N, C-alpha and C positions, 0 to 999 in steps of 0.2 A: 900841241897844247895839252896842258895837264890841269885838270880841275879836281879839287878836293872839296867835298861837302861834309860838314860836321854837324850832325843832328844832336841837339841837346835835350830832346824830349825823353821822358820816361816811357812813352808809348812808342811801339814799333811803327804804327801807321797813323801817326797824328797829323795835325794840320801843317806842321813844319815840313814833314816828309812829303806830303802832297804838294806843297808849294815848291819845294826844291825839285821835285820831279818835273814840274811844269817849266821851271827855269832851264833845267838840263835839256828838256825837249827842245826848247828854243835855241840852245847852243848848236844844235844839229851836229853832234859829234861825228867825226870821221874815223876811219880805221886807224889812223896814226895818232889820234887823240887818246888820252887816258883819263878815265874818271874813277876816282876813289871815293867811296861813300863810307863814312865812319859814323856809326850810331853809338853815341857815348853810353847808352844803356846796355850795350853789349860788350863794353870795354871795362877793364879793371884799371881805374885811375884813383889812386889814393890822394887824400888831401895833403897840402903842404904842411910840413912839420915845424916850420920856422926855425930850423936848426942852424941856418946861416952857412951850411957847407957849400952852397952854390956860389958863394963869394970866392971860394978857392978852387972850384972846378965844377964837375957835374953834380947833379942832384943824386942824393943817396938812395932815393926811392927807385926801385926797379919795377916798373909796371908797363902799361900800354902807352903811357904819355909820350915817351921818346919816339916810339914807332910812329905815332900820329904826327908828331912835330917833324919827323924826317920827311913825311909826305908833304906837309905844309911847306917845308923849305924848298921843295922842288916845284911847287905849284905856280901856275900863271894866274889862276883864279881860285880863291877860297870862298866858299859859301858857308856862313855860319847861320844855323837856324835854331832858335830857342823860343819856347813858350814864355810868356810873361807871367811872373808870379810876384805880386806886390810891387809892381812897376819895375821889376828887375829880371835878371836872367834866371833860368832854372838852377837848381842846386848842382846838377851835374855839370852844367856849363860854367858855373862859378868855380867849382873845384878845378875844372880844366884851366880856366883863366888864371886862377891863383897859382897853379903849378908853373906857370910861365914866369914866376918871380925870378927864376934862375937867369932869364935873359935880361931882366932889369938889373940884377945884382952884378952880372958880368956882361956888360953891354956889347962886347964884341963877339959873343958866343953864338949869335944867330946868323943865318944866311944873309948875305948882303944883297941878294936878289930881291928886287921889288916885286910885289904882287898886288893884284886888285882883290878887293873884298866886297862881296855882297853880304850884307847883314840882313837877316830876315827874322822878324819878331811877330809872333802870333799871340793875340790876346782874346780870351773868351768874352770879356766884358765889352759892352758898347763903348764907343770912343768917349774919352774925357781928357781934359787938359793934362799934359805931362805924362800921359799913360806909358809912353815908351822912353821917357827921359833916363831912367835908371839903366836901361839896356844900352842906350847911346853912350852914356858916361862910362860904363864898364868897358865897352869896346873901344872908346876913344883912346884910352890909355894903353890898353892891351895891344892894339894895332901898331902903336909906335915901336914896340919892341919886336914885332913880326915883320917889319919893313912892309906893312900893309897899308894900302891906300883905300879908304872907304869909297868905293865906286858907286854904291847905291845902298840906301837903308830903306827896306820895304817893311811897312808897318801894316799889319792886317788885324783888324779888331772884329768883335762880334761873332767869333767862331763858336761860342756856346749855342747861338741861335741858328747859324748857317755855316756849315763847315766849308773849308776851302774847296773840297771836291764837288760841292754843290753850286759853286759860283762860276758860271761859264765866262762871264766878262773878266773876272779876276784871273782865271786860268789863262785866258788869252793875253792879258796884260803881263802876266809872269813870263809867258813864252816870249813876248816882245822884249822883255828885259834881257833874256838870254840871247835873242837875235841881235839886239843892239850891242851887247858886249862882244859877241862873236865878230860882228862887222868891224868894231873898233880894233879888236885884236888882230884880225886879218889885215887891216889897213896899216898896222905898225910894221908888218912884214915879218 
């Protein structure tokens, strides 16, 4: 099993990282399993230039994006974690998503392997209507070109008041998400 977690926070030890850590703990990784953790704040990913070169082949920009996407292509499970800013994804996650334009422009250029996706969004504000709708919409279209099936969308709010690491029940629930995915993966053979 190969798991790739992509963290879209500007902070190294934010709520998204803490939540991903709990999900991964629930996966009960074995020696033969591989876990790749990508912190976008540690990567060099330039924004799309809208040059349309991707219609004819590969993206002209040479940075960390392709390396990350090569990991995603091999993954059985991808976990995307992003903080919520103005009901949408972080600027780093948006830049990452926008760079996938090349897979839209050239629809046969991404791996045909299907993969499950856990989308995790953390919001500092208390809950309100449509708080996570922008995140959902960004990923709904993005995942189509990654051969990704949204397996779970975890929405965590109120982290300005109580962080993920301080919520024992939430941490247990996140571990259960990992356990459930692992059970389903193992059952597939």
